[in-house]
C-alpha angles and dihedrals in degrees: 000000000000092000092051092048091050091052090053092048095044097042096226144047092242094053091047091051091053093050093048094040094233132115122277092239090056090053092047093049093047092055092044091053090050093051090047091050092049094038088224136108108242100172133045106214127205134163091260106036149359117233129182118247120231089269089044092054093054092041091051091051092052093043089054091054093047095047092047089053091049091050090049091049091048091050091049093049091047091053089060086073093048109033121035110239142143132039119336115193113199131182117203133169109251093238092059096039092055095046126018100017102043091085090048092054092047094048092045091053091051095047097044110038092166090065119085111209120216106185122186121193104220128181099174141064112297136196105212095195096045093045096042101239119160094199133012130190105204137182122218110314099356093112115089101168139113126215096030134125113234121188119191105230103174142015110202136157137231118254132198114223146151140175122282086237092059092054093044107166094343120112114251109255112243100186137038090251090061092057091081109123095020126111108244127198119188146144118278091255089065097054090089092051091066104052098145096056125095105266092226090062094055116080120188136199139165094228122083093190089060090053091056092051091049090052092051089052090059090247095140143277116332131195110214141151110282094234089063096060104027093113092044091053093047091050093047094242087121131027130205122250132178089051091163094054127084109224122202124272122246124213123208117203134190110213137184134166117273130331094248122097097354107188122232092246091057095041094052094047093047092052093047094048093043093052093049093049094046091053091046091051 
């Protein structure tokens, strides 16, 4: 199609071959194959010139429109790898979205106005491919996807803490055994870590951000990821307990589907989130 259009524009096979930097026989054969495929004569050949037939004139006009549209589509798709644009679907645990990653989301929106953010707060296992996410920030075993790239951004630990007001005059418990009589709030994964406590004193949830709020309300002792309460601990709003116990580590990963043809919108968001999480860790 392109060869035929170039012959029409150039006025001869020889001129078209020079413009396209191919041999004249290659141009001649390409046009002959096209005419054979269409079963129509597109060019009227003479010893001095090559002119399009009536069908050839109309075919050339339509080819020009089609090729221009293809070039425009190629340029648009190519820009996806240069300028961030389009819809970006992101999955983030609520605890991270409401703390460490809120500034990242705000700054990304300011820097890339042509990107429309669709952020889902997810506190469960996710399948990025099945659910159509472009990027996912996941904690521990949240990711349940094949064919994705996952970069570990942070290695943190869980911490047990509460308000000074909750403790009052009581001594801060330093071991699990000393938690007896205290109200405990933790993630479901920690329920098995506290087998000797009365079950009615252990409250579980799937949301770390809720645990922090409960702690600040003097509800009891909470076990949360350190990154969630770093500022509260520094400011004295919360204090550490269980100092003699080693609590499990928590990994934070930045994941996105496949390494091939990563769009600019995904690449920029991944780098921003990764940098923020690394510094926080």
